[in-house]
MIKOLPA-339630 format. One record per residue (C-alpha): residue number from 0; x, y, z. Coordinates in pm, 1 decimal. Layout:
  resi      east     north        up
   NUM         X         Y         Z
...
This chain:
  resi      east     north        up
     0       6.1      -6.1      -0.8
     1     118.1     350.0     -76.5
     2     206.8     584.4     218.9
     3     -23.1     858.1     309.0
     4     222.7    1109.6     158.0
     5     184.5     966.2    -176.0
     6    -193.6     963.9    -151.2
     7    -223.3    1318.0     -17.2
     8    -344.0    1597.6    -235.2
     9    -159.9    1864.1     -36.3
    10     123.9    2049.7    -212.8
    11     301.3    2140.9      99.0
    12     356.7    1793.6     223.9
    13     713.4    1694.5     192.8
    14     780.0    1356.7      33.0
    15    1112.8    1334.0     218.8
    16     954.9    1382.5     563.5
    17    1043.8    1067.5     727.8
    18     887.7    1149.1    1071.7
    19     619.5     914.9    1198.8
    20     268.0    1036.0    1085.1
    21     113.7     936.8    1413.5
    22     260.8     882.5    1757.7
    23      73.1     669.6    2016.7
    24     109.8     545.3    2367.0
    25    -134.0     373.4    2596.3
    26    -239.3      43.7    2739.6
    27    -303.2    -251.3    2512.2
    28    -556.5    -538.6    2565.1
    29    -622.2    -867.3    2411.3
    30    -999.6    -851.7    2335.1
    31   -1234.8   -1133.1    2302.8
    32   -1570.5    -993.8    2170.3
    33   -1890.9   -1198.8    2173.9
    34   -2182.5   -1070.6    1949.1
    35   -2534.6   -1171.9    1842.6
    36   -2682.1   -1170.3    2183.4
    37   -3061.6   -1129.7    2208.4
    38   -3016.9    -982.9    2563.0
    39   -2753.4    -959.0    2832.2
    40   -2711.6   -1286.5    3042.4
    41   -2844.1   -1278.7    3385.5
    42   -2648.5   -1420.2    3695.1
    43   -2637.1   -1799.8    3677.6
    44   -2736.0   -1814.6    3322.0
    45   -2562.6   -1947.4    3019.5
    46   -2623.6   -1792.4    2676.2
    47   -2491.6   -1943.3    2355.5
    48   -2407.7   -1701.3    2059.4
    49   -2270.2   -1766.8    1711.4
    50   -2077.3   -1432.9    1693.1
    51   -1721.8   -1404.5    1825.7
    52   -1401.6   -1226.6    1737.1
    53   -1061.7   -1170.7    1894.1
    54    -765.6    -940.8    1835.0
    55    -560.4    -656.2    1987.8
    56    -769.0    -378.0    2150.6
    57    -716.4     -71.7    2366.3
    58    -449.8     151.3    2216.6
    59    -411.2     -95.0    1930.0
    60    -751.3      28.0    1795.1
    61    -599.1     365.2    1717.2
    62    -279.5     218.1    1583.7
    63    -430.2     -23.2    1338.1
    64    -689.9     220.1    1218.7
    65    -419.1     482.0    1141.5
    66    -188.4     226.1     982.7
    67    -460.5      95.0     760.3
    68    -473.6     440.4     604.2
    69    -102.9     416.3     513.4
    70       6.0     641.9     792.3
    71     352.8     572.6     947.0
    72     240.1     471.7    1298.1
    73     466.8     445.0    1595.0
    74     320.4     283.5    1902.5
    75     470.3     283.8    2258.0
    76     302.6      27.4    2473.0
    77     369.9    -270.3    2698.4
    78     312.9    -644.4    2609.5
    79     309.9    -920.1    2847.6
    80     538.8   -1221.2    2794.5
    81     248.7   -1447.7    2729.7
    82      43.3   -1587.5    2453.5
    83    -178.8   -1279.6    2437.3
    84     121.1   -1031.4    2406.7
    85     301.9   -1242.5    2142.6
    86     -19.9   -1259.6    1938.8
    87     -87.9    -894.5    1959.8
    88     268.2    -808.7    1852.4
    89     248.3   -1047.4    1564.4
    90     -69.1    -882.9    1429.7
    91      44.7    -525.9    1481.5
    92     392.6    -569.9    1326.3
    93     346.9    -854.0    1079.9
    94      -3.9    -776.9     953.6
    95     -59.6    -403.9    1008.4
    96     295.5    -267.9     984.9
    97     292.5     -75.1    1312.5
    98     633.3      43.4    1435.4
    99     688.5     -85.8    1790.6
   100    1035.3      24.2    1844.0
   101     922.7     228.5    2157.9
   102     728.8     -64.2    2298.5
   103     855.9    -309.8    2567.0
   104     780.0    -669.8    2667.9
   105     742.5    -697.4    3044.1
   106     868.6   -1029.6    3187.1
   107     628.2   -1182.1    3427.7
   108     350.7    -938.8    3355.8
   109      19.8   -1056.6    3186.5
   110    -125.4    -878.3    2888.3
   111    -468.8    -736.7    3006.5
   112    -758.2    -939.7    2854.3
   113   -1101.8    -787.0    2800.3
   114   -1417.1    -989.3    2726.8
   115   -1683.6    -782.4    2562.6
   116   -2054.8    -878.8    2540.7
   117   -2200.6    -675.2    2256.7
   118   -2573.4    -618.6    2277.2
   119   -2759.2    -378.5    2049.4
   120   -2551.0     -66.2    2018.5
   121   -2385.5    -105.8    2356.9
   122   -2167.7    -364.7    2529.5
   123   -2056.9    -482.5    2863.9
   124   -1686.4    -531.2    2944.7
   125   -1501.0    -760.3    3177.9
   126   -1125.7    -704.4    3207.8
   127    -844.8    -908.3    3381.0
   128    -521.9    -711.3    3416.1
   129    -298.7    -489.2    3626.6
   130    -117.9    -172.5    3580.1
   131     191.0    -206.0    3343.3
   132     538.3    -189.4    3487.0
   133     631.3      93.4    3250.4
   134     458.9     418.8    3251.1
   135     381.5     628.9    2936.4
   136     652.7     875.5    3024.5
   137     904.5     590.0    3065.8
   138     814.3     443.5    2725.2
   139     830.7     778.0    2543.8
   140    1133.6     932.9    2718.2
   141    1207.8    1221.3    2479.0
   142     950.4    1140.8    2220.6
   143    1059.2    1131.2    1848.6
   144     943.4    1416.4    1631.5
   145     617.8    1316.4    1476.8
   146     364.4    1491.2    1253.8
   147      80.8    1408.7    1496.4
   148      13.2    1227.3    1811.9
   149    -318.1    1077.8    1913.8
   150    -352.7    1116.7    2298.0
   151    -597.3    1007.1    2548.8
   152    -606.2    1284.5    2810.9
   153    -615.5    1179.6    3186.5
   154    -641.7    1380.9    3498.9
   155    -274.2    1363.9    3571.2
   156     -80.5    1520.9    3283.9
   157     181.5    1311.5    3107.8
   158     522.8    1480.2    3079.0
   159     589.8    1340.4    2731.6
   160     290.0    1536.9    2593.7
   161     455.1    1871.3    2662.9
   162     777.7    1753.0    2502.7
   163     594.2    1629.5    2198.5
   164     416.9    1959.1    2155.5
   165     745.3    2140.9    2189.6
   166     876.3    1927.9    1904.3
   167     618.5    2050.2    1678.2
   168     397.5    1749.0    1693.3
   169      22.8    1825.4    1653.3
   170    -167.5    1676.5    1938.0
   171    -510.1    1534.0    1864.3
   172    -663.4    1438.7    2202.1
   173    -970.6    1258.8    2334.3
   174   -1088.9    1176.2    2684.5
   175   -1267.2     903.6    2860.8
   176   -1548.8     863.9    3118.9
   177   -1472.0     999.5    3456.9
   178   -1559.3     726.2    3711.6
   179   -1563.2     979.9    3988.2
   180   -1816.1    1197.5    3774.8
   181   -1654.9    1509.2    3906.1
   182   -1543.8    1603.5    3556.0
   183   -1282.2    1847.9    3680.7
   184   -1233.3    2139.1    3443.5
   185    -866.0    2125.4    3533.0
   186    -825.0    1862.0    3279.8
   187    -908.4    2116.2    2995.4
   188    -592.5    2298.0    3091.2
   189    -408.5    2032.3    2882.0
   190    -583.4    2157.4    2571.6
   191    -324.7    2435.4    2558.1
   192     -93.8    2182.9    2431.3
   193    -340.1    2039.6    2166.9
   194    -429.9    2110.8    1812.9
   195    -749.3    1923.7    1820.9
   196    -991.5    1784.4    2080.5
   197   -1244.8    1513.1    2008.2
   198   -1466.6    1405.0    2295.1
   199   -1812.4    1256.7    2275.8
   200   -2110.6    1471.6    2367.5
   201   -2158.2    1328.9    2710.6
   202   -1791.3    1401.8    2800.9
   203   -1791.6    1739.1    2622.0
   204   -2103.8    1867.2    2801.8
   205   -1982.4    1739.6    3143.5
   206   -1643.7    1900.7    3119.7
   207   -1782.2    2237.2    2974.1
   208   -2094.0    2237.4    3221.2
   209   -2325.4    2293.8    2908.8
   210   -2644.6    2125.7    2815.1
   211   -2589.7    2046.9    2436.4
   212   -2325.4    1928.2    2203.2
   213   -2331.9    2261.0    2009.2
   214   -2302.1    2457.6    2335.7
   215   -2010.2    2247.2    2445.6
   216   -1846.0    2281.2    2105.9
   217   -1870.0    2656.6    2140.2
   218   -1683.2    2652.5    2470.3
   219   -1423.9    2402.3    2346.0
   220   -1354.4    2605.5    2037.9
   221   -1219.7    2880.3    2254.4
   222    -963.5    2642.4    2405.1
   223    -824.4    2452.9    2110.2
   224    -792.4    2530.0    1729.3
   225    -997.9    2230.3    1614.4
   226   -1282.1    2115.5    1842.9
   227   -1504.7    1802.6    1746.0
   228   -1785.7    1668.3    1942.7
   229   -1916.3    1316.7    1839.4
   230   -2291.3    1238.6    1889.4
   231   -2312.1     866.7    1827.6
   232   -2620.7     794.9    1619.2
   233   -2659.2    1166.3    1557.6
   234   -2314.0    1212.6    1385.5
   235   -2070.1    1492.4    1478.3
   236   -2022.2    1868.1    1487.2
   237   -1688.1    2043.2    1457.7
   238   -1522.6    2384.0    1437.3
   239   -1196.1    2473.4    1297.0
   240   -1085.1    2812.1    1423.9
   241    -772.9    2821.2    1198.9
   242    -995.4    2810.7     882.1
   243   -1318.3    2953.5    1020.7
   244   -1509.0    2636.6     919.8
   245   -1808.6    2485.6    1095.6
   246   -1950.1    2142.7    1003.8
   247   -2246.0    1937.0    1127.3
   248   -2263.2    1585.0     985.1
   249   -2523.8    1312.8    1034.4
   250   -2439.3     949.2    1108.0
   251   -2498.0     687.2     845.2
   252   -2778.6     427.8     886.0
   253   -2573.2     120.1     922.7
   254   -2632.2    -213.2    1107.9
   255   -2435.4    -227.4    1426.3
   256   -2262.7    -564.0    1520.5
   257   -2015.4    -421.1    1777.9
   258   -1947.5     -56.8    1867.0
   259   -1610.3    -134.2    2035.1
   260   -1338.8     101.3    1918.9
   261   -1565.4     306.2    1681.6
   262   -1447.4     628.4    1863.9
   263   -1082.0     530.1    1805.9
   264   -1158.4     466.7    1432.6
   265   -1317.3     810.3    1411.7
   266   -1009.8     983.1    1568.4
   267    -762.5     804.7    1353.7
   268    -958.9     870.9    1035.5
   269   -1004.1    1238.4    1125.2
   270    -624.0    1263.7    1165.4
   271    -571.0    1094.0     828.0
   272    -801.0    1337.3     648.2
   273    -638.2    1629.4     837.4
   274    -286.7    1522.4     727.9
   275    -435.7    1533.2     374.0
   276    -534.8    1892.9     409.1
   277    -914.0    1832.7     346.4
   278   -1187.9    2076.9     429.4
   279   -1342.2    2033.0     766.4
   280   -1675.0    1884.8     640.4
   281   -1486.9    1626.3     431.7
   282   -1281.5    1523.5     737.1
   283   -1581.9    1492.5     941.4
   284   -1783.8    1296.0     696.3
   285   -1483.3    1072.2     628.2
   286   -1444.6     996.5    1002.1
   287   -1817.0     930.3    1053.8
   288   -1812.9     696.5     758.6
   289   -1502.6     500.5     877.8
   290   -1638.2     464.9    1227.2
   291   -1977.5     359.6    1091.6
   292   -1811.3      89.8     878.1
   293   -1623.4     -31.2    1181.8
   294   -1922.5    -126.1    1378.7
   295   -2029.2    -376.6    1121.0
   296   -1743.8    -600.8    1233.2
   297   -1615.6    -739.7    1572.8
   298   -1467.3    -455.1    1749.7
   299   -1114.6    -379.4    1849.5
   300    -821.2    -301.3    1623.8
   301    -930.4    -521.9    1333.6
   302   -1269.8    -359.4    1268.4
   303   -1105.3     -57.2    1118.3
   304   -1191.7     -33.8     751.5
   305    -877.9     132.0     614.3
   306    -866.4     262.8     247.5
   307    -979.8     -85.0     126.7
   308   -1313.5     -70.5     321.6
   309   -1381.1     300.3     234.1
   310   -1313.3     210.0    -128.0
   311   -1537.6     -91.4    -131.6
   312   -1822.2     103.1      33.3
   313   -1790.3     374.0    -225.8
   314   -1787.3     143.7    -527.2
   315   -2101.2     -40.4    -398.9
   316   -2290.3     277.5    -320.4
   317   -2624.1     318.3    -507.5
   318   -2799.7     571.8    -292.2
   319   -2797.0     895.8    -507.0
   320   -2803.0    1131.4    -202.0
   321   -2506.2     966.8     -32.3
   322   -2324.9     944.1    -373.4
   323   -2362.9    1328.9    -385.4
   324   -2262.3    1388.4     -35.0
   325   -1964.4    1166.6     -43.7
   326   -1862.9    1263.7    -392.7
   327   -1543.6    1404.2    -266.8
   328   -1415.9    1036.1    -224.2
   329   -1382.4    1006.4    -595.1
   330   -1090.5    1248.4    -574.4
   331    -970.2    1131.5    -229.3
   332    -948.8     756.5    -275.6
   333    -602.7     623.4    -377.2
   334    -586.6     435.7    -720.4
   335    -473.8     124.3    -507.3
   336    -654.0      96.6    -195.1
   337    -449.5    -199.7     -91.0
   338    -542.4    -561.0     -20.8
   339    -849.2    -664.2     186.2
   340    -816.4    -587.0     542.0
   341    -802.0    -880.0     791.6
   342   -1099.2    -877.3    1021.9
   343   -1093.2   -1029.4    1372.9
   344   -1079.1   -1414.7    1361.1
   345   -1297.6   -1629.6    1587.7
   346    -973.7   -1767.8    1739.3
   347    -604.2   -1690.3    1677.0
   348    -469.1   -1917.5    1391.8
   349    -238.1   -2199.7    1497.8
   350     132.1   -2115.3    1465.8
   351     315.9   -2303.3    1203.9
   352     605.8   -2498.5    1320.8
């Protein structure tokens, strides 16, 4: 597959720029996803289902989603010295082409495992694991110069983040659910380091103390150049202060198998389109489309559609309104979208000896 530099339409992208396109760090999981449930199980009950998939999850969701768009992706994470860690490393390096030079294998530490029970458009998660023996700052050290970094903001700021921003790396950040439900506005202080912030509407309204996605977007747009608020089945809204653009994009009507990792696919896709210099509405529609396509497959890293999935959707499209709305893809899609992506297998394939 061609690199994103070759596919980009921007004239100011340097073809000799050998920096990583995307820098990532965070916790990796081995995901086992069960789908096709008519209802959640009750205590003491056994439910059989025909749908199952496995693969890397957690920070691997972002890494695989970015790599499948041809972005040079560098991931700093920790793998356990167990079957799950070895399998996830093999998938990320051998299958997806992710650079793991900043990652480490921790002796005697088990790769976290998550079992997801997908029901309707939601899911329940059970995870086994412990905190990794290496922190994000220890993994990153003095982070390499990169074009962008995809970051999950936490209450305690990470030292590497300020170093990366000082290197000229554009920070694209999201945030997770606050289990304390205090939603401390102090977290928003970190947006001074960021180029873009992409929370969902629940998070955005909670942190800004507002009562709608649009109102939250208005507050966030004063804190960061590019603000995006995702709204699940209602699509997404965004403001780019650097260009003066505003966009409000609906979600696509697609069947949901498993929503695990859809937000990560959205973020990686938005970064890919941003590196291409696309207008804001195109960036937002592209990210909504990629996230929508991902929920049709078992979640985690291997649900990401990449160029192949986007190209296949576009070529099979018959709806005239969607054909018009997404007409920009005719100019954006690469001539060679690459081979079919590998979706999550039911079980890992047996190793060849």
